mmCIF file of the N, C-alpha and C atoms, coordinates in Angstrom:
data_MODEL
# 
_entry.id   MODEL 
# 
loop_
_atom_site.group_PDB 
_atom_site.id 
_atom_site.type_symbol 
_atom_site.label_atom_id 
_atom_site.label_alt_id 
_atom_site.label_comp_id 
_atom_site.label_asym_id 
_atom_site.label_entity_id 
_atom_site.label_seq_id 
_atom_site.pdbx_PDB_ins_code 
_atom_site.Cartn_x 
_atom_site.Cartn_y 
_atom_site.Cartn_z 
_atom_site.occupancy 
_atom_site.B_iso_or_equiv 
_atom_site.pdbx_formal_charge 
_atom_site.auth_seq_id 
_atom_site.auth_comp_id 
_atom_site.auth_asym_id 
_atom_site.auth_atom_id 
_atom_site.pdbx_PDB_model_num 
ATOM 1   N N  . MET A 1 1  ? -9.798  25.191 31.466 1.00 0.00 ? 1  MET A N  1 
ATOM 2   C CA . MET A 1 1  ? -10.861 25.496 32.404 1.00 0.00 ? 1  MET A CA 1 
ATOM 3   C C  . MET A 1 1  ? -11.940 24.428 32.283 1.00 0.00 ? 1  MET A C  1 
ATOM 4   N N  . THR A 1 2  ? -12.391 23.937 33.389 1.00 0.00 ? 2  THR A N  1 
ATOM 5   C CA . THR A 1 2  ? -13.423 22.912 33.411 1.00 0.00 ? 2  THR A CA 1 
ATOM 6   C C  . THR A 1 2  ? -14.795 23.555 33.343 1.00 0.00 ? 2  THR A C  1 
ATOM 7   N N  . SER A 1 3  ? -15.695 22.955 32.583 1.00 0.00 ? 3  SER A N  1 
ATOM 8   C CA . SER A 1 3  ? -17.057 23.457 32.460 1.00 0.00 ? 3  SER A CA 1 
ATOM 9   C C  . SER A 1 3  ? -17.955 22.791 33.482 1.00 0.00 ? 3  SER A C  1 
ATOM 10  N N  . ARG A 1 4  ? -19.041 23.452 33.804 1.00 0.00 ? 4  ARG A N  1 
ATOM 11  C CA . ARG A 1 4  ? -20.005 22.902 34.753 1.00 0.00 ? 4  ARG A CA 1 
ATOM 12  C C  . ARG A 1 4  ? -20.659 21.656 34.167 1.00 0.00 ? 4  ARG A C  1 
ATOM 13  N N  . VAL A 1 5  ? -20.890 20.675 35.021 1.00 0.00 ? 5  VAL A N  1 
ATOM 14  C CA . VAL A 1 5  ? -21.560 19.435 34.635 1.00 0.00 ? 5  VAL A CA 1 
ATOM 15  C C  . VAL A 1 5  ? -22.870 19.373 35.410 1.00 0.00 ? 5  VAL A C  1 
ATOM 16  N N  . TRP A 1 6  ? -23.960 19.139 34.706 1.00 0.00 ? 6  TRP A N  1 
ATOM 17  C CA . TRP A 1 6  ? -25.281 19.054 35.334 1.00 0.00 ? 6  TRP A CA 1 
ATOM 18  C C  . TRP A 1 6  ? -25.716 17.595 35.423 1.00 0.00 ? 6  TRP A C  1 
ATOM 19  N N  . SER A 1 7  ? -26.173 17.180 36.591 1.00 0.00 ? 7  SER A N  1 
ATOM 20  C CA . SER A 1 7  ? -26.634 15.798 36.755 1.00 0.00 ? 7  SER A CA 1 
ATOM 21  C C  . SER A 1 7  ? -27.848 15.518 35.874 1.00 0.00 ? 7  SER A C  1 
ATOM 22  N N  . THR A 1 8  ? -28.681 16.532 35.640 1.00 0.00 ? 8  THR A N  1 
ATOM 23  C CA . THR A 1 8  ? -29.855 16.326 34.785 1.00 0.00 ? 8  THR A CA 1 
ATOM 24  C C  . THR A 1 8  ? -29.447 16.019 33.347 1.00 0.00 ? 8  THR A C  1 
ATOM 25  N N  . THR A 1 9  ? -28.387 16.634 32.875 1.00 0.00 ? 9  THR A N  1 
ATOM 26  C CA . THR A 1 9  ? -27.909 16.362 31.517 1.00 0.00 ? 9  THR A CA 1 
ATOM 27  C C  . THR A 1 9  ? -27.339 14.951 31.418 1.00 0.00 ? 9  THR A C  1 
ATOM 28  N N  . ILE A 1 10 ? -26.593 14.530 32.433 1.00 0.00 ? 10 ILE A N  1 
ATOM 29  C CA . ILE A 1 10 ? -26.062 13.161 32.455 1.00 0.00 ? 10 ILE A CA 1 
ATOM 30  C C  . ILE A 1 10 ? -27.223 12.171 32.461 1.00 0.00 ? 10 ILE A C  1 
ATOM 31  N N  . ASP A 1 11 ? -28.246 12.455 33.269 1.00 0.00 ? 11 ASP A N  1 
ATOM 32  C CA . ASP A 1 11 ? -29.430 11.596 33.331 1.00 0.00 ? 11 ASP A CA 1 
ATOM 33  C C  . ASP A 1 11 ? -30.111 11.507 31.971 1.00 0.00 ? 11 ASP A C  1 
ATOM 34  N N  . GLU A 1 12 ? -30.227 12.620 31.274 1.00 0.00 ? 12 GLU A N  1 
ATOM 35  C CA . GLU A 1 12 ? -30.847 12.620 29.943 1.00 0.00 ? 12 GLU A CA 1 
ATOM 36  C C  . GLU A 1 12 ? -30.067 11.742 28.969 1.00 0.00 ? 12 GLU A C  1 
ATOM 37  N N  . HIS A 1 13 ? -28.740 11.839 28.987 1.00 0.00 ? 13 HIS A N  1 
ATOM 38  C CA . HIS A 1 13 ? -27.912 11.017 28.094 1.00 0.00 ? 13 HIS A CA 1 
ATOM 39  C C  . HIS A 1 13 ? -28.084 9.528  28.390 1.00 0.00 ? 13 HIS A C  1 
ATOM 40  N N  . LEU A 1 14 ? -28.041 9.159  29.675 1.00 0.00 ? 14 LEU A N  1 
ATOM 41  C CA . LEU A 1 14 ? -28.156 7.747  30.051 1.00 0.00 ? 14 LEU A CA 1 
ATOM 42  C C  . LEU A 1 14 ? -29.558 7.208  29.767 1.00 0.00 ? 14 LEU A C  1 
ATOM 43  N N  . ALA A 1 15 ? -30.581 7.992  30.083 1.00 0.00 ? 15 ALA A N  1 
ATOM 44  C CA . ALA A 1 15 ? -31.960 7.548  29.853 1.00 0.00 ? 15 ALA A CA 1 
ATOM 45  C C  . ALA A 1 15 ? -32.257 7.418  28.361 1.00 0.00 ? 15 ALA A C  1 
ATOM 46  N N  . ALA A 1 16 ? -31.740 8.339  27.556 1.00 0.00 ? 16 ALA A N  1 
ATOM 47  C CA . ALA A 1 16 ? -31.966 8.281  26.108 1.00 0.00 ? 16 ALA A CA 1 
ATOM 48  C C  . ALA A 1 16 ? -31.352 7.026  25.500 1.00 0.00 ? 16 ALA A C  1 
ATOM 49  N N  . ALA A 1 17 ? -30.286 6.529  26.118 1.00 0.00 ? 17 ALA A N  1 
ATOM 50  C CA . ALA A 1 17 ? -29.636 5.304  25.632 1.00 0.00 ? 17 ALA A CA 1 
ATOM 51  C C  . ALA A 1 17 ? -30.290 4.050  26.206 1.00 0.00 ? 17 ALA A C  1 
ATOM 52  N N  . GLY A 1 18 ? -31.328 4.228  27.036 1.00 0.00 ? 18 GLY A N  1 
ATOM 53  C CA . GLY A 1 18 ? -32.064 3.091  27.574 1.00 0.00 ? 18 GLY A CA 1 
ATOM 54  C C  . GLY A 1 18 ? -31.496 2.498  28.850 1.00 0.00 ? 18 GLY A C  1 
ATOM 55  N N  . HIS A 1 19 ? -30.590 3.200  29.501 1.00 0.00 ? 19 HIS A N  1 
ATOM 56  C CA . HIS A 1 19 ? -29.993 2.685  30.736 1.00 0.00 ? 19 HIS A CA 1 
ATOM 57  C C  . HIS A 1 19 ? -30.903 2.964  31.931 1.00 0.00 ? 19 HIS A C  1 
ATOM 58  N N  . THR A 1 20 ? -30.939 2.022  32.870 1.00 0.00 ? 20 THR A N  1 
ATOM 59  C CA . THR A 1 20 ? -31.728 2.166  34.095 1.00 0.00 ? 20 THR A CA 1 
ATOM 60  C C  . THR A 1 20 ? -30.930 1.617  35.272 1.00 0.00 ? 20 THR A C  1 
ATOM 61  N N  . GLY A 1 21 ? -31.439 1.826  36.488 1.00 0.00 ? 21 GLY A N  1 
ATOM 62  C CA . GLY A 1 21 ? -30.828 1.245  37.676 1.00 0.00 ? 21 GLY A CA 1 
ATOM 63  C C  . GLY A 1 21 ? -29.625 1.989  38.204 1.00 0.00 ? 21 GLY A C  1 
ATOM 64  N N  . TYR A 1 22 ? -29.490 3.247  37.863 1.00 0.00 ? 22 TYR A N  1 
ATOM 65  C CA . TYR A 1 22 ? -28.354 4.039  38.326 1.00 0.00 ? 22 TYR A CA 1 
ATOM 66  C C  . TYR A 1 22 ? -28.848 5.193  39.197 1.00 0.00 ? 22 TYR A C  1 
ATOM 67  N N  . ARG A 1 23 ? -27.942 5.727  39.993 1.00 0.00 ? 23 ARG A N  1 
ATOM 68  C CA . ARG A 1 23 ? -28.196 6.938  40.777 1.00 0.00 ? 23 ARG A CA 1 
ATOM 69  C C  . ARG A 1 23 ? -27.136 7.962  40.414 1.00 0.00 ? 23 ARG A C  1 
ATOM 70  N N  . LEU A 1 24 ? -27.519 9.221  40.453 1.00 0.00 ? 24 LEU A N  1 
ATOM 71  C CA . LEU A 1 24 ? -26.582 10.307 40.167 1.00 0.00 ? 24 LEU A CA 1 
ATOM 72  C C  . LEU A 1 24 ? -26.415 11.165 41.406 1.00 0.00 ? 24 LEU A C  1 
ATOM 73  N N  . ARG A 1 25 ? -25.201 11.637 41.610 1.00 0.00 ? 25 ARG A N  1 
ATOM 74  C CA . ARG A 1 25 ? -24.907 12.505 42.744 1.00 0.00 ? 25 ARG A CA 1 
ATOM 75  C C  . ARG A 1 25 ? -24.106 13.694 42.239 1.00 0.00 ? 25 ARG A C  1 
ATOM 76  N N  . GLN A 1 26 ? -24.639 14.896 42.427 1.00 0.00 ? 26 GLN A N  1 
ATOM 77  C CA . GLN A 1 26 ? -23.946 16.123 42.033 1.00 0.00 ? 26 GLN A CA 1 
ATOM 78  C C  . GLN A 1 26 ? -23.005 16.500 43.169 1.00 0.00 ? 26 GLN A C  1 
ATOM 79  N N  . ASP A 1 27 ? -21.720 16.178 43.036 1.00 0.00 ? 27 ASP A N  1 
ATOM 80  C CA . ASP A 1 27 ? -20.764 16.414 44.116 1.00 0.00 ? 27 ASP A CA 1 
ATOM 81  C C  . ASP A 1 27 ? -20.193 17.824 44.122 1.00 0.00 ? 27 ASP A C  1 
ATOM 82  N N  . SER A 1 28 ? -20.169 18.463 42.989 1.00 0.00 ? 28 SER A N  1 
ATOM 83  C CA . SER A 1 28 ? -19.730 19.855 42.898 1.00 0.00 ? 28 SER A CA 1 
ATOM 84  C C  . SER A 1 28 ? -20.276 20.405 41.583 1.00 0.00 ? 28 SER A C  1 
ATOM 85  N N  . HIS A 1 29 ? -19.952 21.643 41.289 1.00 0.00 ? 29 HIS A N  1 
ATOM 86  C CA . HIS A 1 29 ? -20.389 22.228 40.018 1.00 0.00 ? 29 HIS A CA 1 
ATOM 87  C C  . HIS A 1 29 ? -19.746 21.522 38.828 1.00 0.00 ? 29 HIS A C  1 
ATOM 88  N N  . TYR A 1 30 ? -18.639 20.847 39.083 1.00 0.00 ? 30 TYR A N  1 
ATOM 89  C CA . TYR A 1 30 ? -17.854 20.265 38.004 1.00 0.00 ? 30 TYR A CA 1 
ATOM 90  C C  . TYR A 1 30 ? -17.798 18.745 38.017 1.00 0.00 ? 30 TYR A C  1 
ATOM 91  N N  . THR A 1 31 ? -18.446 18.114 38.987 1.00 0.00 ? 31 THR A N  1 
ATOM 92  C CA . THR A 1 31 ? -18.353 16.660 39.129 1.00 0.00 ? 31 THR A CA 1 
ATOM 93  C C  . THR A 1 31 ? -19.702 16.037 39.439 1.00 0.00 ? 31 THR A C  1 
ATOM 94  N N  . VAL A 1 32 ? -20.030 14.997 38.669 1.00 0.00 ? 32 VAL A N  1 
ATOM 95  C CA . VAL A 1 32 ? -21.207 14.162 38.937 1.00 0.00 ? 32 VAL A CA 1 
ATOM 96  C C  . VAL A 1 32 ? -20.698 12.738 39.085 1.00 0.00 ? 32 VAL A C  1 
ATOM 97  N N  . ARG A 1 33 ? -21.233 12.013 40.047 1.00 0.00 ? 33 ARG A N  1 
ATOM 98  C CA . ARG A 1 33 ? -20.875 10.602 40.201 1.00 0.00 ? 33 ARG A CA 1 
ATOM 99  C C  . ARG A 1 33 ? -22.088 9.746  39.880 1.00 0.00 ? 33 ARG A C  1 
ATOM 100 N N  . VAL A 1 34 ? -21.824 8.653  39.153 1.00 0.00 ? 34 VAL A N  1 
ATOM 101 C CA . VAL A 1 34 ? -22.867 7.698  38.769 1.00 0.00 ? 34 VAL A CA 1 
ATOM 102 C C  . VAL A 1 34 ? -22.625 6.420  39.562 1.00 0.00 ? 34 VAL A C  1 
ATOM 103 N N  . ILE A 1 35 ? -23.677 5.933  40.209 1.00 0.00 ? 35 ILE A N  1 
ATOM 104 C CA . ILE A 1 35 ? -23.605 4.703  40.997 1.00 0.00 ? 35 ILE A CA 1 
ATOM 105 C C  . ILE A 1 35 ? -24.618 3.731  40.416 1.00 0.00 ? 35 ILE A C  1 
ATOM 106 N N  . GLN A 1 36 ? -24.191 2.523  40.141 1.00 0.00 ? 36 GLN A N  1 
ATOM 107 C CA . GLN A 1 36 ? -25.065 1.489  39.565 1.00 0.00 ? 36 GLN A CA 1 
ATOM 108 C C  . GLN A 1 36 ? -25.616 0.615  40.684 1.00 0.00 ? 36 GLN A C  1 
ATOM 109 N N  . ASP A 1 37 ? -26.942 0.566  40.813 1.00 0.00 ? 37 ASP A N  1 
ATOM 110 C CA . ASP A 1 37 ? -27.574 -0.227 41.862 1.00 0.00 ? 37 ASP A CA 1 
ATOM 111 C C  . ASP A 1 37 ? -27.899 -1.645 41.425 1.00 0.00 ? 37 ASP A C  1 
ATOM 112 N N  . GLY A 1 38 ? -27.968 -1.871 40.142 1.00 0.00 ? 38 GLY A N  1 
ATOM 113 C CA . GLY A 1 38 ? -28.361 -3.183 39.638 1.00 0.00 ? 38 GLY A CA 1 
ATOM 114 C C  . GLY A 1 38 ? -27.219 -4.180 39.609 1.00 0.00 ? 38 GLY A C  1 
ATOM 115 N N  . PRO A 1 39 ? -27.454 -5.293 38.933 1.00 0.00 ? 39 PRO A N  1 
ATOM 116 C CA . PRO A 1 39 ? -26.429 -6.333 38.836 1.00 0.00 ? 39 PRO A CA 1 
ATOM 117 C C  . PRO A 1 39 ? -25.260 -5.908 37.938 1.00 0.00 ? 39 PRO A C  1 
ATOM 118 N N  . ASP A 1 40 ? -24.106 -6.484 38.193 1.00 0.00 ? 40 ASP A N  1 
ATOM 119 C CA . ASP A 1 40 ? -22.897 -6.281 37.393 1.00 0.00 ? 40 ASP A CA 1 
ATOM 120 C C  . ASP A 1 40 ? -22.533 -4.799 37.217 1.00 0.00 ? 40 ASP A C  1 
ATOM 121 N N  . PRO A 1 41 ? -22.270 -4.098 38.319 1.00 0.00 ? 41 PRO A N  1 
ATOM 122 C CA . PRO A 1 41 ? -21.991 -2.666 38.223 1.00 0.00 ? 41 PRO A CA 1 
ATOM 123 C C  . PRO A 1 41 ? -20.759 -2.324 37.388 1.00 0.00 ? 41 PRO A C  1 
ATOM 124 N N  . GLN A 1 42 ? -19.730 -3.165 37.402 1.00 0.00 ? 42 GLN A N  1 
ATOM 125 C CA . GLN A 1 42 ? -18.509 -2.882 36.635 1.00 0.00 ? 42 GLN A CA 1 
ATOM 126 C C  . GLN A 1 42 ? -18.826 -2.750 35.145 1.00 0.00 ? 42 GLN A C  1 
ATOM 127 N N  . THR A 1 43 ? -19.556 -3.712 34.605 1.00 0.00 ? 43 THR A N  1 
ATOM 128 C CA . THR A 1 43 ? -19.897 -3.691 33.185 1.00 0.00 ? 43 THR A CA 1 
ATOM 129 C C  . THR A 1 43 ? -20.778 -2.500 32.851 1.00 0.00 ? 43 THR A C  1 
ATOM 130 N N  . ARG A 1 44 ? -21.771 -2.240 33.685 1.00 0.00 ? 44 ARG A N  1 
ATOM 131 C CA . ARG A 1 44 ? -22.685 -1.121 33.442 1.00 0.00 ? 44 ARG A CA 1 
ATOM 132 C C  . ARG A 1 44 ? -21.959 0.214  33.481 1.00 0.00 ? 44 ARG A C  1 
ATOM 133 N N  . LEU A 1 45 ? -21.105 0.405  34.472 1.00 0.00 ? 45 LEU A N  1 
ATOM 134 C CA . LEU A 1 45 ? -20.376 1.666  34.564 1.00 0.00 ? 45 LEU A CA 1 
ATOM 135 C C  . LEU A 1 45 ? -19.429 1.844  33.385 1.00 0.00 ? 45 LEU A C  1 
ATOM 136 N N  . ASP A 1 46 ? -18.854 0.762  32.888 1.00 0.00 ? 46 ASP A N  1 
ATOM 137 C CA . ASP A 1 46 ? -18.022 0.837  31.681 1.00 0.00 ? 46 ASP A CA 1 
ATOM 138 C C  . ASP A 1 46 ? -18.857 1.284  30.482 1.00 0.00 ? 46 ASP A C  1 
ATOM 139 N N  . GLU A 1 47 ? -20.090 0.768  30.380 1.00 0.00 ? 47 GLU A N  1 
ATOM 140 C CA . GLU A 1 47 ? -20.990 1.178  29.296 1.00 0.00 ? 47 GLU A CA 1 
ATOM 141 C C  . GLU A 1 47 ? -21.328 2.661  29.417 1.00 0.00 ? 47 GLU A C  1 
ATOM 142 N N  . TYR A 1 48 ? -21.620 3.110  30.637 1.00 0.00 ? 48 TYR A N  1 
ATOM 143 C CA . TYR A 1 48 ? -21.937 4.525  30.858 1.00 0.00 ? 48 TYR A CA 1 
ATOM 144 C C  . TYR A 1 48 ? -20.743 5.403  30.488 1.00 0.00 ? 48 TYR A C  1 
ATOM 145 N N  . ALA A 1 49 ? -19.547 4.963  30.873 1.00 0.00 ? 49 ALA A N  1 
ATOM 146 C CA . ALA A 1 49 ? -18.334 5.733  30.581 1.00 0.00 ? 49 ALA A CA 1 
ATOM 147 C C  . ALA A 1 49 ? -18.154 5.899  29.077 1.00 0.00 ? 49 ALA A C  1 
ATOM 148 N N  . HIS A 1 50 ? -18.316 4.817  28.340 1.00 0.00 ? 50 HIS A N  1 
ATOM 149 C CA . HIS A 1 50 ? -18.164 4.868  26.885 1.00 0.00 ? 50 HIS A CA 1 
ATOM 150 C C  . HIS A 1 50 ? -19.187 5.828  26.271 1.00 0.00 ? 50 HIS A C  1 
ATOM 151 N N  . LEU A 1 51 ? -20.427 5.741  26.720 1.00 0.00 ? 51 LEU A N  1 
ATOM 152 C CA . LEU A 1 51 ? -21.484 6.615  26.209 1.00 0.00 ? 51 LEU A CA 1 
ATOM 153 C C  . LEU A 1 51 ? -21.179 8.086  26.509 1.00 0.00 ? 51 LEU A C  1 
ATOM 154 N N  . LEU A 1 52 ? -20.813 8.375  27.736 1.00 0.00 ? 52 LEU A N  1 
ATOM 155 C CA . LEU A 1 52 ? -20.575 9.764  28.128 1.00 0.00 ? 52 LEU A CA 1 
ATOM 156 C C  . LEU A 1 52 ? -19.315 10.340 27.493 1.00 0.00 ? 52 LEU A C  1 
ATOM 157 N N  . GLN A 1 53 ? -18.305 9.508  27.264 1.00 0.00 ? 53 GLN A N  1 
ATOM 158 C CA . GLN A 1 53 ? -17.113 9.970  26.553 1.00 0.00 ? 53 GLN A CA 1 
ATOM 159 C C  . GLN A 1 53 ? -17.481 10.387 25.136 1.00 0.00 ? 53 GLN A C  1 
ATOM 160 N N  . GLY A 1 54 ? -18.442 9.697  24.538 1.00 0.00 ? 54 GLY A N  1 
ATOM 161 C CA . GLY A 1 54 ? -18.922 10.060 23.213 1.00 0.00 ? 54 GLY A CA 1 
ATOM 162 C C  . GLY A 1 54 ? -19.602 11.420 23.185 1.00 0.00 ? 54 GLY A C  1 
ATOM 163 N N  . HIS A 1 55 ? -20.078 11.867 24.341 1.00 0.00 ? 55 HIS A N  1 
ATOM 164 C CA . HIS A 1 55 ? -20.706 13.186 24.463 1.00 0.00 ? 55 HIS A CA 1 
ATOM 165 C C  . HIS A 1 55 ? -19.716 14.242 24.945 1.00 0.00 ? 55 HIS A C  1 
ATOM 166 N N  . GLY A 1 56 ? -18.428 13.881 25.032 1.00 0.00 ? 56 GLY A N  1 
ATOM 167 C CA . GLY A 1 56 ? -17.394 14.849 25.370 1.00 0.00 ? 56 GLY A CA 1 
ATOM 168 C C  . GLY A 1 56 ? -17.046 14.955 26.841 1.00 0.00 ? 56 GLY A C  1 
ATOM 169 N N  . TYR A 1 57 ? -17.545 14.057 27.661 1.00 0.00 ? 57 TYR A N  1 
ATOM 170 C CA . TYR A 1 57 ? -17.234 14.087 29.088 1.00 0.00 ? 57 TYR A CA 1 
ATOM 171 C C  . TYR A 1 57 ? -15.989 13.267 29.384 1.00 0.00 ? 57 TYR A C  1 
ATOM 172 N N  . LYS A 1 58 ? -15.297 13.626 30.448 1.00 0.00 ? 58 LYS A N  1 
ATOM 173 C CA . LYS A 1 58 ? -14.168 12.834 30.940 1.00 0.00 ? 58 LYS A CA 1 
ATOM 174 C C  . LYS A 1 58 ? -14.707 11.946 32.058 1.00 0.00 ? 58 LYS A C  1 
ATOM 175 N N  . THR A 1 59 ? -14.405 10.654 32.000 1.00 0.00 ? 59 THR A N  1 
ATOM 176 C CA . THR A 1 59 ? -14.917 9.722  33.003 1.00 0.00 ? 59 THR A CA 1 
ATOM 177 C C  . THR A 1 59 ? -13.768 8.986  33.681 1.00 0.00 ? 59 THR A C  1 
ATOM 178 N N  . THR A 1 60 ? -13.955 8.712  34.966 1.00 0.00 ? 60 THR A N  1 
ATOM 179 C CA . THR A 1 60 ? -12.968 7.976  35.751 1.00 0.00 ? 60 THR A CA 1 
ATOM 180 C C  . THR A 1 60 ? -13.704 6.980  36.629 1.00 0.00 ? 60 THR A C  1 
ATOM 181 N N  . LEU A 1 61 ? -13.348 5.711  36.527 1.00 0.00 ? 61 LEU A N  1 
ATOM 182 C CA . LEU A 1 61 ? -13.947 4.688  37.376 1.00 0.00 ? 61 LEU A CA 1 
ATOM 183 C C  . LEU A 1 61 ? -13.237 4.717  38.726 1.00 0.00 ? 61 LEU A C  1 
ATOM 184 N N  . GLU A 1 62 ? -14.003 4.921  39.788 1.00 0.00 ? 62 GLU A N  1 
ATOM 185 C CA . GLU A 1 62 ? -13.446 4.979  41.137 1.00 0.00 ? 62 GLU A CA 1 
ATOM 186 C C  . GLU A 1 62 ? -13.759 3.681  41.868 1.00 0.00 ? 62 GLU A C  1 
ATOM 187 N N  . LYS A 1 63 ? -12.746 3.073  42.431 1.00 0.00 ? 63 LYS A N  1 
ATOM 188 C CA . LYS A 1 63 ? -12.903 1.775  43.096 1.00 0.00 ? 63 LYS A CA 1 
ATOM 189 C C  . LYS A 1 63 ? -13.763 1.876  44.350 1.00 0.00 ? 63 LYS A C  1 
ATOM 190 N N  . ALA A 1 64 ? -14.383 0.767  44.671 1.00 0.00 ? 64 ALA A N  1 
ATOM 191 C CA . ALA A 1 64 ? -15.190 0.687  45.889 1.00 0.00 ? 64 ALA A CA 1 
ATOM 192 C C  . ALA A 1 64 ? -14.285 0.699  47.119 1.00 0.00 ? 64 ALA A C  1 
ATOM 193 N N  . THR A 1 65 ? -14.795 1.262  48.201 1.00 0.00 ? 65 THR A N  1 
ATOM 194 C CA . THR A 1 65 ? -14.107 1.242  49.490 1.00 0.00 ? 65 THR A CA 1 
ATOM 195 C C  . THR A 1 65 ? -15.052 0.621  50.511 1.00 0.00 ? 65 THR A C  1 
ATOM 196 N N  . ASP A 1 66 ? -14.646 0.614  51.757 1.00 0.00 ? 66 ASP A N  1 
ATOM 197 C CA . ASP A 1 66 ? -15.503 0.050  52.802 1.00 0.00 ? 66 ASP A CA 1 
ATOM 198 C C  . ASP A 1 66 ? -16.829 0.791  52.928 1.00 0.00 ? 66 ASP A C  1 
ATOM 199 N N  . ILE A 1 67 ? -16.813 2.097  52.669 1.00 0.00 ? 67 ILE A N  1 
ATOM 200 C CA . ILE A 1 67 ? -18.029 2.886  52.852 1.00 0.00 ? 67 ILE A CA 1 
ATOM 201 C C  . ILE A 1 67 ? -18.619 3.426  51.549 1.00 0.00 ? 67 ILE A C  1 
ATOM 202 N N  . ARG A 1 68 ? -17.911 3.274  50.438 1.00 0.00 ? 68 ARG A N  1 
ATOM 203 C CA . ARG A 1 68 ? -18.405 3.805  49.163 1.00 0.00 ? 68 ARG A CA 1 
ATOM 204 C C  . ARG A 1 68 ? -18.461 2.701  48.118 1.00 0.00 ? 68 ARG A C  1 
ATOM 205 N N  . PRO A 1 69 ? -19.522 2.697  47.321 1.00 0.00 ? 69 PRO A N  1 
ATOM 206 C CA . PRO A 1 69 ? -19.621 1.683  46.265 1.00 0.00 ? 69 PRO A CA 1 
ATOM 207 C C  . PRO A 1 69 ? -18.757 2.049  45.053 1.00 0.00 ? 69 PRO A C  1 
ATOM 208 N N  . LEU A 1 70 ? -18.602 1.106  44.149 1.00 0.00 ? 70 LEU A N  1 
ATOM 209 C CA . LEU A 1 70 ? -17.959 1.365  42.864 1.00 0.00 ? 70 LEU A CA 1 
ATOM 210 C C  . LEU A 1 70 ? -18.742 2.479  42.183 1.00 0.00 ? 70 LEU A C  1 
ATOM 211 N N  . ARG A 1 71 ? -18.053 3.453  41.604 1.00 0.00 ? 71 ARG A N  1 
ATOM 212 C CA . ARG A 1 71 ? -18.755 4.591  41.027 1.00 0.00 ? 71 ARG A CA 1 
ATOM 213 C C  . ARG A 1 71 ? -17.974 5.166  39.852 1.00 0.00 ? 71 ARG A C  1 
ATOM 214 N N  . LEU A 1 72 ? -18.678 5.938  39.046 1.00 0.00 ? 72 LEU A N  1 
ATOM 215 C CA . LEU A 1 72 ? -18.088 6.580  37.879 1.00 0.00 ? 72 LEU A CA 1 
ATOM 216 C C  . LEU A 1 72 ? -18.089 8.084  38.111 1.00 0.00 ? 72 LEU A C  1 
ATOM 217 N N  . ARG A 1 73 ? -16.916 8.688  38.033 1.00 0.00 ? 73 ARG A N  1 
ATOM 218 C CA . ARG A 1 73 ? -16.784 10.139 38.192 1.00 0.00 ? 73 ARG A CA 1 
ATOM 219 C C  . ARG A 1 73 ? -16.851 10.764 36.804 1.00 0.00 ? 73 ARG A C  1 
ATOM 220 N N  . VAL A 1 74 ? -17.708 11.770 36.654 1.00 0.00 ? 74 VAL A N  1 
ATOM 221 C CA . VAL A 1 74 ? -17.901 12.427 35.359 1.00 0.00 ? 74 VAL A CA 1 
ATOM 222 C C  . VAL A 1 74 ? -17.574 13.910 35.497 1.00 0.00 ? 74 VAL A C  1 
ATOM 223 N N  . THR A 1 75 ? -16.664 14.381 34.652 1.00 0.00 ? 75 THR A N  1 
ATOM 224 C CA . THR A 1 75 ? -16.325 15.801 34.587 1.00 0.00 ? 75 THR A CA 1 
ATOM 225 C C  . THR A 1 75 ? -16.339 16.216 33.124 1.00 0.00 ? 75 THR A C  1 
ATOM 226 N N  . HIS A 1 76 ? -16.239 17.504 32.890 1.00 0.00 ? 76 HIS A N  1 
ATOM 227 C CA . HIS A 1 76 ? -16.218 18.010 31.520 1.00 0.00 ? 76 HIS A CA 1 
ATOM 228 C C  . HIS A 1 76 ? -14.882 18.692 31.296 1.00 0.00 ? 76 HIS A C  1 
ATOM 229 N N  . PRO A 1 77 ? -14.152 18.263 30.277 1.00 0.00 ? 77 PRO A N  1 
ATOM 230 C CA . PRO A 1 77 ? -12.825 18.860 30.050 1.00 0.00 ? 77 PRO A CA 1 
ATOM 231 C C  . PRO A 1 77 ? -12.887 20.334 29.693 1.00 0.00 ? 77 PRO A C  1 
# 
């Protein structure tokens, strides 16, 4: 069973680690997406993924499309 994921909790984890320049989107009770607005989004999203995995979250890097930017999908196992 998947647990609820709160965007505010994800924000707290990222901010506590000193990360900036990201946006969070609560897509459902179980999914938050992180979008990097600053330079080098691939590297930044990889850093976010590593940090959030350390807090027990499951992360998936989703490729950019014509209408959507590169983003990180965060769920809780």
